[in-house]
C-alpha positions in Angstrom: 56.3 83.8 -76.5 57.8 81.8 -79.5 57.2 77.8 -79.1 59.2 75.4 -80.7 57.9 72.6 -82.5 59.9 70.0 -84.1 59.3 69.3 -87.8 57.4 65.9 -87.2 55.4 67.1 -84.5 51.8 67.6 -86.9 52.8 64.7 -88.8 50.0 62.3 -88.1 50.8 59.0 -86.2 51.7 55.4 -87.6 50.6 52.1 -85.5 54.1 52.7 -83.4 52.5 56.0 -82.2 54.8 57.8 -84.4 55.0 60.3 -86.9 54.6 58.7 -90.6 57.7 57.7 -92.4 59.8 58.5 -89.4 62.2 55.6 -88.3 63.4 54.5 -84.9 67.2 54.4 -84.7 68.2 50.9 -84.0 69.6 50.5 -80.5 69.2 54.1 -79.4 65.3 55.1 -79.4 62.2 53.7 -78.6 58.5 55.0 -78.6 56.8 56.7 -76.4 54.2 54.2 -76.2 56.8 51.3 -75.6 58.1 53.6 -72.9 54.8 54.3 -71.2 53.6 49.9 -71.8 57.1 49.7 -69.9 56.4 51.9 -66.7 52.7 50.4 -66.8 54.4 46.6 -66.5 56.2 47.9 -63.3 59.4 45.7 -64.2 62.2 48.1 -63.0 61.7 50.2 -66.0 63.2 53.6 -65.3 61.8 57.2 -67.1 64.6 59.2 -66.3 63.3 63.0 -67.7 66.6 65.1 -68.3 64.5 68.5 -68.9 65.2 71.5 -67.0 63.5 72.7 -64.0 61.5 75.3 -66.1 60.6 72.7 -68.5 59.4 70.6 -65.6 57.0 73.5 -64.6 55.5 73.0 -68.2 54.7 69.6 -68.1 55.3 66.5 -66.3 55.2 62.5 -66.8 53.9 61.1 -63.9 56.4 58.4 -62.5 59.5 59.8 -64.5 63.0 60.7 -62.4 63.6 63.9 -62.7 67.2 65.1 -63.3 68.2 68.4 -65.4 70.5 67.3 -68.0 72.8 70.4 -66.1 72.9 68.0 -63.0 73.1 64.8 -64.4 76.6 64.3 -63.7 76.6 65.1 -60.3 73.2 63.5 -59.2 73.3 60.3 -61.4 75.9 58.4 -58.7 72.9 58.5 -56.2 70.2 56.8 -57.9 70.1 53.5 -57.6 69.8 52.1 -60.8 71.8 48.6 -61.8 73.6 48.8 -65.4 71.2 46.2 -66.8 68.2 48.1 -65.7 65.7 49.6 -69.0 66.5 53.3 -69.1 64.2 55.4 -71.4 65.2 59.3 -71.2 63.0 61.5 -72.3 63.4 65.1 -73.0 61.6 67.7 -75.1 61.8 66.7 -78.4 64.4 63.7 -78.1 67.5 65.8 -79.2 69.2 65.9 -75.9 67.9 62.4 -74.6 69.6 60.7 -77.5 72.9 62.2 -76.6 72.7 60.8 -73.0 71.4 57.8 -73.7 74.5 57.3 -75.8 76.3 58.4 -72.8 74.5 55.9 -70.5 75.2 53.4 -73.1 79.0 54.2 -73.2 78.9 54.6 -69.2 77.4 50.5 -69.3 74.0 50.9 -69.2 73.2 49.0 -72.3 69.3 49.3 -72.0 69.5 53.2 -72.2 67.2 54.0 -74.7 66.3 57.7 -76.0 62.1 58.2 -76.1 61.8 59.1 -79.5 59.5 62.4 -79.9 60.1 63.9 -76.2 57.8 65.0 -74.0 56.1 66.5 -77.3 55.3 63.1 -79.1 54.8 61.7 -75.6 51.8 63.8 -75.4 50.4 63.4 -78.8 50.6 59.2 -78.5 50.3 58.5 -75.1 48.5 61.3 -72.9 47.0 64.2 -74.4 46.9 65.8 -70.6 50.5 66.1 -70.5 51.1 69.8 -72.2 52.6 70.6 -75.0 55.4 73.6 -75.2 
């Protein structure tokens, strides 16, 4: 099996828990550490995992709401998320989650942010027990 790794996936992490030299897109992304801290505070933050079912089987973040990107349009309306709720969107490496965070922002969810680096960086910066794939 070929394993995908983003080019920044093995760089040393800086004090934010991001690969050294990698900036965040202001207003669009948050670090995995910031997402984990928001979840721990329990202040209504929603971590929305948009990876597909087979990816959930490989690795999970406890407490995340799992809705595959392929079913997001049909299932999002069933979630009880207010437009002012902060939402962190996570995928494998941060590409799909950035697209969905932008879409959510366009739909009025101004607090939607992509979790930079996805679950791969989450494993490195927050919880090493989450498998990398």
